[in-house]
C-alpha positions as CSV (number, residue, x, y, z in Angstrom):
1,M,170.4,151.6,95.8
2,A,170.9,147.7,96.9
3,I,174.6,147.0,97.6
4,N,174.0,142.8,97.9
5,N,175.8,142.7,93.9
6,N,178.4,145.3,95.2
7,I,180.4,143.5,98.1
8,E,183.8,142.4,98.0
9,I,184.6,139.3,100.1
10,F,187.7,137.3,101.1
11,G,188.5,134.9,103.7
12,L,191.2,132.3,105.3
13,T,191.6,130.0,107.7
14,D,194.6,128.4,109.2
15,V,195.1,125.7,111.5
16,G,197.7,127.6,113.5
17,L,200.9,126.3,115.4
18,V,199.3,123.8,118.0
19,R,196.2,122.2,116.6
20,G,196.4,119.1,115.1
21,H,193.6,120.0,112.7
22,N,191.3,122.9,111.6
23,E,187.7,122.8,113.6
24,D,187.0,126.5,111.9
25,S,184.8,126.8,109.1
26,I,184.0,129.7,106.5
27,G,181.5,130.4,103.6
28,E,180.5,133.1,101.4
29,N,178.1,134.1,98.5
30,R,179.0,137.2,97.2
31,D,175.9,137.5,95.0
32,L,174.0,137.4,98.2
33,G,176.5,139.2,100.1
34,L,176.6,137.2,102.9
35,A,179.5,135.7,104.8
36,V,179.9,132.7,107.6
37,L,182.3,131.5,109.9
38,A,182.2,129.0,112.6
39,D,184.6,127.6,115.2
40,G,183.6,124.3,116.1
41,M,184.2,122.2,119.4
42,G,184.0,118.6,120.0
43,G,186.5,115.4,120.6
44,H,187.0,112.8,117.8
45,R,186.7,115.7,115.3
46,G,183.3,116.5,116.1
47,G,184.1,120.3,116.1
48,E,184.9,120.4,112.3
49,V,181.9,118.9,112.0
50,A,180.0,120.9,113.8
51,S,181.2,123.9,112.0
52,A,180.9,122.4,108.7
53,I,177.5,121.7,109.2
54,A,176.4,125.2,110.8
55,V,178.2,126.6,107.5
56,S,176.6,124.8,104.8
57,T,173.0,125.0,106.2
58,I,173.1,128.8,106.9
59,L,174.6,128.9,103.1
60,E,171.8,126.8,101.6
61,S,169.0,128.1,103.8
62,L,169.7,132.0,102.9
63,D,170.3,130.9,99.0
64,N,166.8,129.7,98.8
65,E,164.7,131.9,101.5
66,L,166.4,135.1,100.1
67,K,165.3,134.7,96.6
68,N,161.6,134.9,98.1
69,I,162.2,138.3,99.9
70,K,161.4,141.7,98.3
71,S,164.1,143.8,99.7
72,G,163.2,146.3,102.1
73,D,159.9,144.5,103.6
74,I,159.8,144.5,107.1
75,D,158.1,141.5,109.4
76,E,154.8,143.2,110.7
77,V,155.3,140.8,114.0
78,S,158.5,141.9,114.9
79,G,159.3,145.0,113.0
80,Y,162.6,143.9,111.2
81,S,163.7,143.1,107.9
82,L,162.6,139.5,106.2
83,E,166.2,139.6,105.7
84,S,166.7,139.4,109.4
85,I,164.1,137.3,109.7
86,A,165.4,134.9,107.5
87,V,169.1,135.3,109.1
88,N,167.7,134.2,112.2
89,D,166.0,131.3,110.8
90,A,169.2,129.7,108.8
91,V,171.0,129.7,112.1
92,I,168.0,128.2,114.1
93,K,168.1,125.7,111.3
94,A,171.9,125.2,111.4
95,N,171.3,124.5,115.5
96,E,168.8,121.9,114.6
97,N,170.7,120.1,111.9
98,V,174.1,119.9,114.1
99,F,172.3,119.2,117.4
100,T,170.1,116.0,115.5
101,S,173.3,114.9,113.9
102,S,175.1,114.7,117.3
103,I,172.0,112.9,118.9
104,E,172.5,110.2,115.5
105,N,175.9,109.8,115.6
106,S,177.9,108.9,119.3
107,Q,181.2,109.5,117.9
108,Y,179.7,113.3,117.7
109,R,177.6,113.4,120.6
110,G,178.0,116.9,122.5
111,M,179.5,118.4,120.0
112,G,178.9,122.2,118.8
113,T,180.2,125.1,117.1
114,T,180.4,129.1,117.6
115,V,178.7,131.0,114.4
116,V,178.9,134.3,113.0
117,V,176.9,135.7,110.0
118,L,177.0,138.8,108.1
119,L,174.8,139.5,105.2
120,F,174.2,143.0,103.4
121,H,170.8,144.3,102.0
122,N,169.0,147.5,101.1
123,D,171.9,149.1,102.3
124,H,171.8,147.7,105.6
125,F,174.0,144.8,107.1
126,T,172.6,142.2,109.5
127,V,174.6,140.1,111.8
128,A,173.9,137.3,113.7
129,H,176.1,135.2,116.0
130,V,176.1,132.6,118.8
131,G,179.1,132.0,121.1
132,D,182.2,133.7,120.8
133,S,183.4,134.3,117.5
134,R,183.2,137.9,116.5
135,L,181.9,140.8,113.9
136,Y,184.3,143.9,113.8
137,R,183.0,146.9,111.9
138,Y,186.5,149.3,110.7
139,R,184.6,152.8,109.8
140,D,186.3,156.5,109.7
141,G,189.4,155.6,111.2
142,E,188.0,153.4,114.2
143,L,187.4,149.6,115.2
144,E,184.2,149.1,116.9
145,Q,183.3,145.5,117.7
146,I,179.7,145.0,116.7
147,T,178.8,141.6,118.4
148,R,179.3,140.5,122.1
149,D,180.4,137.5,123.2
150,H,178.7,134.7,124.7
151,S,181.2,133.6,126.9
152,L,181.3,133.4,131.1
153,M,184.1,135.7,131.0
154,Q,182.2,138.3,129.2
155,E,179.4,137.8,131.6
156,L,181.8,138.4,134.6
157,V,183.7,141.6,132.9
158,D,179.9,143.0,132.6
159,R,179.3,142.4,136.2
160,G,182.3,144.1,137.2
161,F,184.3,141.0,138.4
162,Y,187.1,141.6,135.8
163,T,188.4,144.1,134.0
164,T,188.9,143.3,129.8
165,D,192.7,143.5,130.1
166,Q,192.5,140.6,133.1
167,A,190.1,138.8,131.1
168,R,192.7,138.1,128.2
169,E,194.7,136.6,130.6
170,S,192.2,134.5,132.3
171,L,192.4,130.3,131.4
172,N,188.5,130.4,131.6
173,K,188.3,133.3,128.9
174,N,187.2,130.5,126.2
175,L,184.1,129.3,127.9
176,V,181.3,130.0,125.6
177,T,178.1,130.1,127.1
178,R,175.9,129.3,123.8
179,A,176.7,127.4,121.3
180,I,174.8,125.9,117.8
181,G,174.0,122.3,118.8
182,A,174.8,122.1,122.2
183,E,171.2,122.2,123.0
184,E,167.7,121.6,121.2
185,F,167.2,125.2,121.2
186,V,169.3,128.2,121.0
187,E,169.2,132.1,121.7
188,V,170.2,134.1,118.6
189,D,171.6,137.8,119.1
190,V,170.5,139.5,115.7
191,H,171.9,143.3,115.1
192,E,170.8,145.4,112.1
193,D,172.2,148.5,110.9
194,I,173.2,150.9,108.2
195,A,176.1,149.9,105.9
196,H,178.4,152.2,104.6
197,P,180.6,152.0,101.1
198,G,184.0,151.6,102.4
199,D,183.3,149.9,105.3
200,I,185.7,146.8,106.4
201,Y,183.5,144.1,108.3
202,L,185.6,141.3,109.6
203,L,184.7,138.2,110.9
204,C,186.9,136.4,113.2
205,S,187.5,133.1,115.8
206,D,188.7,133.4,118.8
207,G,192.2,131.8,117.4
208,L,192.5,135.4,116.0
209,T,191.3,137.7,119.3
210,D,193.3,135.9,121.8
211,M,196.3,136.5,120.4
212,L,195.7,139.6,118.7
213,E,194.4,143.2,120.6
214,D,191.8,145.5,118.9
215,D,194.5,147.9,118.1
216,E,196.7,145.2,116.4
217,I,193.7,144.4,114.0
218,K,193.2,148.1,113.4
219,N,196.6,148.8,112.5
220,T,196.3,146.0,110.2
221,I,193.4,147.2,108.4
222,V,195.1,150.7,108.3
223,D,198.4,149.4,107.0
224,N,196.8,147.1,104.5
225,G,194.3,149.9,103.0
226,E,192.0,148.1,100.9
227,D,193.2,145.0,100.4
228,L,191.0,142.8,101.9
229,E,193.3,139.8,100.8
230,K,196.5,141.0,102.5
231,I,194.6,142.2,105.5
232,A,193.5,139.0,105.8
233,S,197.3,137.1,105.7
234,E,198.8,139.5,107.6
235,L,195.8,139.1,110.4
236,I,196.6,135.3,110.2
237,R,200.4,135.4,109.9
238,L,200.7,137.6,113.5
239,S,198.4,135.4,115.3
240,N,200.7,132.4,114.4
241,E,203.4,134.9,115.0
242,A,201.8,135.4,118.6
243,G,202.0,131.8,119.3
244,G,199.0,130.5,117.3
245,K,197.5,128.3,119.8
246,D,194.3,128.0,118.2
247,N,192.8,127.9,114.6
248,I,192.8,131.2,113.0
249,S,190.1,132.1,110.8
250,A,189.5,135.7,109.2
251,V,186.4,136.7,106.9
252,L,186.8,140.7,105.4
253,A,183.7,142.1,103.6
254,R,183.7,145.5,102.0
255,P,180.5,147.4,100.5
256,L,181.6,149.0,97.1
257,N,179.8,152.1,95.1
258,A,176.4,151.9,96.9
259,S,174.4,155.1,98.1
260,P,174.4,154.8,101.9
261,A,171.0,154.8,103.5
262,E,170.1,157.6,104.9
263,D,171.5,158.9,108.2
264,N,168.4,158.4,110.6
265,L,170.3,157.0,113.4
266,F,168.8,153.9,112.6
267,S,170.2,150.2,114.6
268,R,168.2,147.6,115.6
269,F,169.3,144.6,118.0
270,F,167.1,142.0,119.0
271,E,167.2,138.2,120.3
272,L,164.9,135.7,119.0
273,F,163.8,132.6,121.2
274,S,163.4,129.4,119.4
């Protein structure tokens, strides 16, 4: 049973307590089972321009491309679903649009944005991301970070120079190593896995994860049950209560009433280069 038309999605974005304007953008298409979040960067409002371009490009691209895809078909070259290929291509297109806009408009020169995209299809989900905006999954009482940050600090943690706790206190924790629009070509991480009914997925910007520990995020989900609006509102309230040092965005999605795919340990992760 396909789950695309059985998805609940709710998102909120907030300027926070310090920033003068909001450079985050969010978007969704419930009919497609699609959610997108971007956290922009760049002076003279370039960040909010970059994030808006990325979100609108991805929504429009997938709205067009997914109509021509037979769900369940596999790309013969890569071995991955056509939906995952479409998501990857949409992020590549977003990079092209942001980069071109940056080159053509001097006031936006050097702008960029992170992005995280979540698409449900044929009892699976695909997530694609660039930068340090994250996707979490809450399942059976456990919260798991699905994406891996593209940041200098994450690389240093991976190499053993910092612990996770030390990284949270570092002044350099928000230096990303990949961003949409920063260069002509971008490397996209794409992960494909089984989606279970009742899973709760959280797309969020670092304005949330810099303020809240994973346990606080998990407890907020537990305390508010299946009410995605309450979860999002509470996550933003708690982030502001903790300092609200950046824009804060949270998009939550939950598959409804779908039969899960067979438990065949299906999990795919791949990187495509453009």
